[in-house]
N, C-alpha and C positions, 0 to 999 in steps of 0.2 A: 079242486079235488086232488088229493095226493095219490099217486099211483103206488100200490103196494105189490111188489114183486118179491120173489124169493131172494133176489140180490139185495134189496133194501133191508129185508129182515136180517139177512146174514151180516150186512154192514153194521146194523144196529147192535146185533149180538156181539160182534167183535169189539165195537166201541165200548160196550158195557164190560166186556172181559178186560179191556185195557184199563178202565177205571178201577176195577177190582184189583188188578195186579198192582197198579200204582198205589192204591190204598194200603195193600199188604206191605209193599216195600217201604212206604212212609212209616207204617207202624213198626216195622222191623228196625228202621233207622232210629226211631224215637226210643225204642227199648235198648238199643245198643248204646245210645247216648246216656240213658239212665244208668246202665251198668257201668259205663265209663266214669260217670260222676261218683257212683258209690265206690268204685276202685280208688279214685283220687281221694275221696274222703277218708277211707280206711288207711290209705298210704300215708296221708298227711296227718292222720289222727285229729281231724277237725270236728270231732263229736265229743259229747260229754259222757263220762261214765256215771252211772247211777247205782 
């Protein structure tokens, strides 16, 4: 049987918050890379005009 104390609950909540922060940072990095790719495309004109 696992003992549930306020400290174990807090520890779990902090760990979940860390996961959320990490997910947000990863999402931000992915969008920054996407913007960077678009900037490179427009800079090098590697797209077709229609």
